[in-house]
PyMOL commands that place a pseudoatom at each C-alpha (Angstrom):
pseudoatom trace, name=CA, resn=UNK, resi=1, chain=A, elem=C, hetatm=0, pos=[-3.142, -41.881, 4.265]
pseudoatom trace, name=CA, resn=UNK, resi=2, chain=A, elem=C, hetatm=0, pos=[-3.565, -38.685, 2.124]
pseudoatom trace, name=CA, resn=UNK, resi=3, chain=A, elem=C, hetatm=0, pos=[-2.898, -39.253, -1.928]
pseudoatom trace, name=CA, resn=UNK, resi=4, chain=A, elem=C, hetatm=0, pos=[0.412, -37.905, -3.069]
pseudoatom trace, name=CA, resn=UNK, resi=5, chain=A, elem=C, hetatm=0, pos=[0.169, -34.479, -4.476]
pseudoatom trace, name=CA, resn=UNK, resi=6, chain=A, elem=C, hetatm=0, pos=[1.311, -34.108, -8.135]
pseudoatom trace, name=CA, resn=UNK, resi=7, chain=A, elem=C, hetatm=0, pos=[2.246, -30.511, -8.956]
pseudoatom trace, name=CA, resn=UNK, resi=8, chain=A, elem=C, hetatm=0, pos=[5.478, -28.613, -9.074]
pseudoatom trace, name=CA, resn=UNK, resi=9, chain=A, elem=C, hetatm=0, pos=[5.846, -25.195, -7.068]
pseudoatom trace, name=CA, resn=UNK, resi=10, chain=A, elem=C, hetatm=0, pos=[7.836, -22.677, -8.392]
pseudoatom trace, name=CA, resn=UNK, resi=11, chain=A, elem=C, hetatm=0, pos=[8.810, -20.228, -5.546]
pseudoatom trace, name=CA, resn=UNK, resi=12, chain=A, elem=C, hetatm=0, pos=[10.292, -17.753, -8.021]
pseudoatom trace, name=CA, resn=UNK, resi=13, chain=A, elem=C, hetatm=0, pos=[8.453, -14.666, -7.216]
pseudoatom trace, name=CA, resn=UNK, resi=14, chain=A, elem=C, hetatm=0, pos=[9.328, -10.918, -6.480]
pseudoatom trace, name=CA, resn=UNK, resi=15, chain=A, elem=C, hetatm=0, pos=[9.813, -10.876, -3.079]
pseudoatom trace, name=CA, resn=UNK, resi=16, chain=A, elem=C, hetatm=0, pos=[7.878, -7.752, -1.649]
pseudoatom trace, name=CA, resn=UNK, resi=17, chain=A, elem=C, hetatm=0, pos=[7.900, -6.412, 2.062]
pseudoatom trace, name=CA, resn=UNK, resi=18, chain=A, elem=C, hetatm=0, pos=[5.183, -9.140, 2.629]
pseudoatom trace, name=CA, resn=UNK, resi=19, chain=A, elem=C, hetatm=0, pos=[4.604, -11.803, 0.014]
pseudoatom trace, name=CA, resn=UNK, resi=20, chain=A, elem=C, hetatm=0, pos=[1.981, -14.539, -0.378]
pseudoatom trace, name=CA, resn=UNK, resi=21, chain=A, elem=C, hetatm=0, pos=[2.380, -17.943, -1.886]
pseudoatom trace, name=CA, resn=UNK, resi=22, chain=A, elem=C, hetatm=0, pos=[-0.708, -19.811, -2.965]
pseudoatom trace, name=CA, resn=UNK, resi=23, chain=A, elem=C, hetatm=0, pos=[-0.667, -23.670, -3.243]
pseudoatom trace, name=CA, resn=UNK, resi=24, chain=A, elem=C, hetatm=0, pos=[-3.825, -25.509, -4.676]
pseudoatom trace, name=CA, resn=UNK, resi=25, chain=A, elem=C, hetatm=0, pos=[-4.646, -28.759, -2.409]
pseudoatom trace, name=CA, resn=UNK, resi=26, chain=A, elem=C, hetatm=0, pos=[-6.476, -31.770, -3.062]
pseudoatom trace, name=CA, resn=UNK, resi=27, chain=A, elem=C, hetatm=0, pos=[-10.028, -31.789, -1.687]
pseudoatom trace, name=CA, resn=UNK, resi=28, chain=A, elem=C, hetatm=0, pos=[-10.254, -32.974, 2.006]
pseudoatom trace, name=CA, resn=UNK, resi=29, chain=A, elem=C, hetatm=0, pos=[-6.703, -32.187, 3.151]
pseudoatom trace, name=CA, resn=UNK, resi=30, chain=A, elem=C, hetatm=0, pos=[-6.908, -30.481, 6.543]
pseudoatom trace, name=CA, resn=UNK, resi=31, chain=A, elem=C, hetatm=0, pos=[-4.355, -28.441, 8.375]
pseudoatom trace, name=CA, resn=UNK, resi=32, chain=A, elem=C, hetatm=0, pos=[-3.616, -31.485, 10.537]
pseudoatom trace, name=CA, resn=UNK, resi=33, chain=A, elem=C, hetatm=0, pos=[-2.648, -33.300, 7.184]
pseudoatom trace, name=CA, resn=UNK, resi=34, chain=A, elem=C, hetatm=0, pos=[0.038, -30.794, 6.235]
pseudoatom trace, name=CA, resn=UNK, resi=35, chain=A, elem=C, hetatm=0, pos=[3.541, -29.989, 7.455]
pseudoatom trace, name=CA, resn=UNK, resi=36, chain=A, elem=C, hetatm=0, pos=[4.452, -26.238, 7.084]
pseudoatom trace, name=CA, resn=UNK, resi=37, chain=A, elem=C, hetatm=0, pos=[7.635, -25.042, 8.645]
pseudoatom trace, name=CA, resn=UNK, resi=38, chain=A, elem=C, hetatm=0, pos=[8.959, -21.503, 8.170]
pseudoatom trace, name=CA, resn=UNK, resi=39, chain=A, elem=C, hetatm=0, pos=[12.047, -20.654, 9.130]
pseudoatom trace, name=CA, resn=UNK, resi=40, chain=A, elem=C, hetatm=0, pos=[14.390, -17.444, 8.745]
pseudoatom trace, name=CA, resn=UNK, resi=41, chain=A, elem=C, hetatm=0, pos=[15.591, -18.330, 5.276]
pseudoatom trace, name=CA, resn=UNK, resi=42, chain=A, elem=C, hetatm=0, pos=[13.947, -21.631, 4.429]
pseudoatom trace, name=CA, resn=UNK, resi=43, chain=A, elem=C, hetatm=0, pos=[10.384, -22.832, 3.707]
pseudoatom trace, name=CA, resn=UNK, resi=44, chain=A, elem=C, hetatm=0, pos=[9.358, -26.567, 3.999]
pseudoatom trace, name=CA, resn=UNK, resi=45, chain=A, elem=C, hetatm=0, pos=[5.645, -27.659, 2.969]
pseudoatom trace, name=CA, resn=UNK, resi=46, chain=A, elem=C, hetatm=0, pos=[4.376, -31.241, 2.447]
pseudoatom trace, name=CA, resn=UNK, resi=47, chain=A, elem=C, hetatm=0, pos=[1.759, -33.652, 3.334]
pseudoatom trace, name=CA, resn=UNK, resi=48, chain=A, elem=C, hetatm=0, pos=[2.616, -35.670, 6.528]
pseudoatom trace, name=CA, resn=UNK, resi=49, chain=A, elem=C, hetatm=0, pos=[4.558, -38.800, 6.091]
pseudoatom trace, name=CA, resn=UNK, resi=50, chain=A, elem=C, hetatm=0, pos=[5.043, -37.800, 2.105]
pseudoatom trace, name=CA, resn=UNK, resi=51, chain=A, elem=C, hetatm=0, pos=[8.162, -36.516, 0.660]
pseudoatom trace, name=CA, resn=UNK, resi=52, chain=A, elem=C, hetatm=0, pos=[8.094, -32.345, 1.024]
pseudoatom trace, name=CA, resn=UNK, resi=53, chain=A, elem=C, hetatm=0, pos=[6.380, -30.378, -1.732]
pseudoatom trace, name=CA, resn=UNK, resi=54, chain=A, elem=C, hetatm=0, pos=[8.501, -27.334, -1.233]
pseudoatom trace, name=CA, resn=UNK, resi=55, chain=A, elem=C, hetatm=0, pos=[11.898, -27.721, 0.682]
pseudoatom trace, name=CA, resn=UNK, resi=56, chain=A, elem=C, hetatm=0, pos=[13.361, -24.281, -0.571]
pseudoatom trace, name=CA, resn=UNK, resi=57, chain=A, elem=C, hetatm=0, pos=[16.038, -21.813, 0.759]
pseudoatom trace, name=CA, resn=UNK, resi=58, chain=A, elem=C, hetatm=0, pos=[14.233, -18.100, 0.739]
pseudoatom trace, name=CA, resn=UNK, resi=59, chain=A, elem=C, hetatm=0, pos=[15.727, -15.460, -1.141]
pseudoatom trace, name=CA, resn=UNK, resi=60, chain=A, elem=C, hetatm=0, pos=[15.587, -13.328, 1.818]
pseudoatom trace, name=CA, resn=UNK, resi=61, chain=A, elem=C, hetatm=0, pos=[15.475, -13.517, 5.352]
pseudoatom trace, name=CA, resn=UNK, resi=62, chain=A, elem=C, hetatm=0, pos=[11.662, -13.480, 6.840]
pseudoatom trace, name=CA, resn=UNK, resi=63, chain=A, elem=C, hetatm=0, pos=[10.340, -12.741, 10.221]
pseudoatom trace, name=CA, resn=UNK, resi=64, chain=A, elem=C, hetatm=0, pos=[8.967, -15.967, 11.610]
pseudoatom trace, name=CA, resn=UNK, resi=65, chain=A, elem=C, hetatm=0, pos=[6.638, -14.386, 14.001]
pseudoatom trace, name=CA, resn=UNK, resi=66, chain=A, elem=C, hetatm=0, pos=[4.859, -12.334, 11.513]
pseudoatom trace, name=CA, resn=UNK, resi=67, chain=A, elem=C, hetatm=0, pos=[4.941, -15.330, 8.928]
pseudoatom trace, name=CA, resn=UNK, resi=68, chain=A, elem=C, hetatm=0, pos=[1.867, -17.395, 8.767]
pseudoatom trace, name=CA, resn=UNK, resi=69, chain=A, elem=C, hetatm=0, pos=[-0.171, -19.953, 6.875]
pseudoatom trace, name=CA, resn=UNK, resi=70, chain=A, elem=C, hetatm=0, pos=[-3.889, -21.142, 6.527]
pseudoatom trace, name=CA, resn=UNK, resi=71, chain=A, elem=C, hetatm=0, pos=[-6.192, -23.041, 4.392]
pseudoatom trace, name=CA, resn=UNK, resi=72, chain=A, elem=C, hetatm=0, pos=[-8.464, -20.751, 2.086]
pseudoatom trace, name=CA, resn=UNK, resi=73, chain=A, elem=C, hetatm=0, pos=[-11.913, -22.031, 0.826]
pseudoatom trace, name=CA, resn=UNK, resi=74, chain=A, elem=C, hetatm=0, pos=[-10.646, -25.721, 1.710]
pseudoatom trace, name=CA, resn=UNK, resi=75, chain=A, elem=C, hetatm=0, pos=[-8.737, -25.967, -1.526]
pseudoatom trace, name=CA, resn=UNK, resi=76, chain=A, elem=C, hetatm=0, pos=[-5.743, -23.540, -1.075]
pseudoatom trace, name=CA, resn=UNK, resi=77, chain=A, elem=C, hetatm=0, pos=[-2.724, -23.212, 1.287]
pseudoatom trace, name=CA, resn=UNK, resi=78, chain=A, elem=C, hetatm=0, pos=[-1.804, -19.581, 1.733]
pseudoatom trace, name=CA, resn=UNK, resi=79, chain=A, elem=C, hetatm=0, pos=[1.470, -18.848, 2.891]
pseudoatom trace, name=CA, resn=UNK, resi=80, chain=A, elem=C, hetatm=0, pos=[2.280, -15.275, 3.924]
pseudoatom trace, name=CA, resn=UNK, resi=81, chain=A, elem=C, hetatm=0, pos=[6.046, -14.415, 4.376]
pseudoatom trace, name=CA, resn=UNK, resi=82, chain=A, elem=C, hetatm=0, pos=[7.252, -10.882, 5.700]
pseudoatom trace, name=CA, resn=UNK, resi=83, chain=A, elem=C, hetatm=0, pos=[10.649, -9.774, 4.901]
pseudoatom trace, name=CA, resn=UNK, resi=84, chain=A, elem=C, hetatm=0, pos=[13.186, -8.712, 7.780]
pseudoatom trace, name=CA, resn=UNK, resi=85, chain=A, elem=C, hetatm=0, pos=[13.975, -5.436, 6.242]
pseudoatom trace, name=CA, resn=UNK, resi=86, chain=A, elem=C, hetatm=0, pos=[11.915, -2.896, 4.109]
pseudoatom trace, name=CA, resn=UNK, resi=87, chain=A, elem=C, hetatm=0, pos=[14.239, -2.881, 0.939]
pseudoatom trace, name=CA, resn=UNK, resi=88, chain=A, elem=C, hetatm=0, pos=[13.020, -4.904, -1.854]
for i in range(1, 88): cmd.bond("trace and resi %d" % i, "trace and resi %d" % (i + 1))
show_as sticks, trace
zoom trace
């Protein structure tokens, strides 16, 4: 079982057409250890079998098929969200 992540994520950011959220991860976590669910207006992220780290409504609707997530440099979760329309 993975250790509990102990940090708070603030998703208050300027929502541009494409926005990126970087979340530091504990060493050793892999994509199979994470739950990331990007919905039209909601983002859920956490370590499997633990309470979510992010469980938040988004300020703007996003294109689910264009929004992605990946682990960068084995220590950072990068979530990329693309807004539905071009107005900021």
